N, C-alpha and C positions, 0 to 999 in steps of 0.2 A: 416189572419195575424198570428193568434195563431198557426194554423197548420204548417205554414211555420217556425215559431220560434221553434216549437217542433221538426220538421224534422231536422233543422239545429243543434239543441242541441244534438239530437240523433247522427248525423253525427260526431260531435265533440267528443262525448263519445266513439264512435267506433274507430275513428282515434287515440284517446289518448290511448285506450286499445292496439291497434296494435303497436303503436310506443313504448309503455312502455315495450312490450315484445321483442323488437328488441335487438339483441346482437351484440356488436361491434366486428369487426374482431380482434382488439387488445386484446380482452378479452378471445379469444379461441385458439389463435395460441401459440404453444409451442416454447420456446427458440428463441425469436425474435431477439436476439443479438448473435446468435450462431457463427458468424464470430469471436467473441472474444475468442473462446475456445482455439485456437492454441497459443494465446499470454498469457494465464493464466497458472500459476504454480499450477497444480492440485495435490490434496492430495489423494494418493492412499493407505494410511495406513489404513488397515482394520484388526481388531482383534475381534473375538467373545469372549466375556467374560462369563465365567461359573458363573451361578447364582443359588441362592436357588430355589429348586423345579425342576431344570433341571434333566432330565432322561438321563443318560449317558450309552453308550455301550463301554465297555473297554475289549479289547482282547490283550493278550500277546503272541508273537511268538518268535521263536529262531531256529537256526540250530540244536539245541538239544531240541526237543519238550518235552522230559521228564523233563527237568530242569525248564520249565515254566508251566507244567501241573497243578500245585497247584494253579496257578493264573487264570485258566480258568475253572470255574465250568461247568460240563456237566451233562445232564440228564442220568438217569439209562437206563438199557436195555429195561425196560417196555415201551410200547407205551403210556400208560396212564400217566406214570411219565413224559415223554417228553411233554405231553400236559399241565400238571399242572406246569411244570418248563420251559415253552417256553420263559420266560423272564430271564433265567439264564444268567449271564454276564452283567446284567444291574444294574445301581446304581443310586439311587435317592439322589440328593444333599439336605441335610437338611437346615434348616433356618440359621444355623451357617456356612454353606459352607462346611460341612464335608460329606465324604462317608466312609462306612465300607468296606475295601478291604481285600481279603483273605490274611492271614499271616502278613499283614502290619498293620492291625487294622484301627484306625481312621486316615484318611488323609484329611487335609484341602486344598481344591482346589478352594474354592469359590473366586470370583473376580479375578481369574487368567485366562490368555489366554490359548488356547489349548497347545501352546508350553511350557508355564510355568507349566501347570498341568502334561503334559507328562514327563517333566524333573524331577518333584518332584516324580512321580511314579517310574521312571527309577532309581532314587537314592536309593529308598527302595528296588526295585526288584534286583538291582545289587548285593545285599548281597547273593542272591540265584542263580542268573543266569547272566552270562556276555553277553553283546551285545544283550540284549533283544530288540525286536521291539514292541512298544506299539501303538495300534490303538484306538483312543478315538473319539467318535462321540456323538453329542447331538441328541437324538431321538425325542424330542418334540420341535424342533425349528419351531415355527409357527409365522405368522404375520396376522393381521386382517386389512381389508380395508372396510370402512363404508362410507355411504353418497351417493353423486351423482356419482356413478359408475355403470357400466352395471351389474356386478355380485358381489355385496357385500358379504363378507364372511371371513372365517378364512382359511388360506392356510399353508400347511406343506412344509417346505423347506428342501429337502434332503441333499443338499451340504453345508448348513450353511452359505451361502453367497448369499445375495440378495440386490439389490438396490431398492430404492423407485420406480424407473421407472419400474423395473421388477415386483414389487408387483402390481402396477397399471395395468400392462399387464395381470397378472393373473386374475384381477378383470374385465377385458374387457375394460379397459381405462375409463376415466371420461366421463360422458354424456356431451352433449352440454351445459347443465345448470350447470356444475361444476365450482366453482370459482377457477381459476388457480393460482391466486396470493396469496392465503392464505390457502394452504393445510397444515394441521397440522399433526405432528407425535408425538404421546404420548408414552413416554418411562418411565419405572420404573428402577431406579438404587439405590441399597442399601436401598430399601424400600421407596424411595422418588420418586414421579412421577414428571417428567419434560416434557416439550414439545418444539418442534421447529416448525417454520412456514416457509414454502417453497414457493417461487414464480416460478412457472413453465413457466412463460413467459420470464424468464431470465436464461441464461446459468450458472449463479452463483450457481444454485442449486447443481451442481456436486461437489462443494467445501464445501457444508454444512456437519457438523458432523452427520446429520441425513440422508445423501444421502445413506450410507450403513446402512441397518437396523439390529437391534439386535433382539434376540428372544423375542416374545410376544409384539413387537411394534404394535401400532394401528395407522393406517392412516385414517384421517377424511377429506373428501372432502365436503365442505359446498356448498349450492346452491348459485348461483349468484343472482344479483339484479332482473333480469328478472323473475327468478323462484320464488323468494320471493314475488314479486309484483303480479304474477299470482296466488299465493296461497291466496291472499287477496280476490280474486273474487270467487263467487260461481261457482261450476263446471258446472252449467246450465246457467250461465250468458250469454254466447254466444247465446244459444237458445232463451232466453228471449229477447235479443237485436234483433235477427232476426225476432221474432214474432212481436215485437213492430214496427220494420221497415216496415213489411208488412202491419200492421194495419194502420200506418200513411200514407203509400202510397195509400192504398185503400181509406181512408178518403179524401185524397187530390184529387183523381180522381173523387170521388162521389160529392164533394162539389164545383167542378169547374163550 
């Protein structure tokens, strides 16, 4: 009687463990209401904001190259000089949003979009050269993806435009244990950290202000309940349950 009770108890424990690890289909499928996409008014406004500590590449060109040469520092003829000045033409935005630009001096472009920053530079450069073309890029545009993804890490974005979906793609997508309904995006704006929470089971995610990422955004994918519950078990618990099952089975046969 005791052995039968122990065997039944063990069976209940094993079944409970297995069912607690099951994941519902509704918890892993993306955009379960995607048919609503066509009827939604989507917000495609996207502007990268220049922020303190951004490293910018700024080049000025014109039909008259000599008129803009003063705004494009170049290395000398020496190969060694080129090596030590390989970052010429790059500008670090200080904590006040300023850069030091040749002949124009201190220029404040912090918290401005690329278009606004280029417009401000063009205004100053127009005193020296007419119809100048300004190319401004953010060289250190990176996003980080952490948690329940295949390849967590920090990724450089060359074109300064990336969605949260593309960032997850760079990280190899969420694992089966990633919580799709509470993906967090941590963002720092004007020295203040904020965060948004995205539900990837709903198509509403494309209308979130966190759908398009800004430089240095961090995406955090939390483990779902199945993964959290499995973490409460010892890694060798399945082995112990198997051994206990064998012992009870042997004892049951021997005592019959």
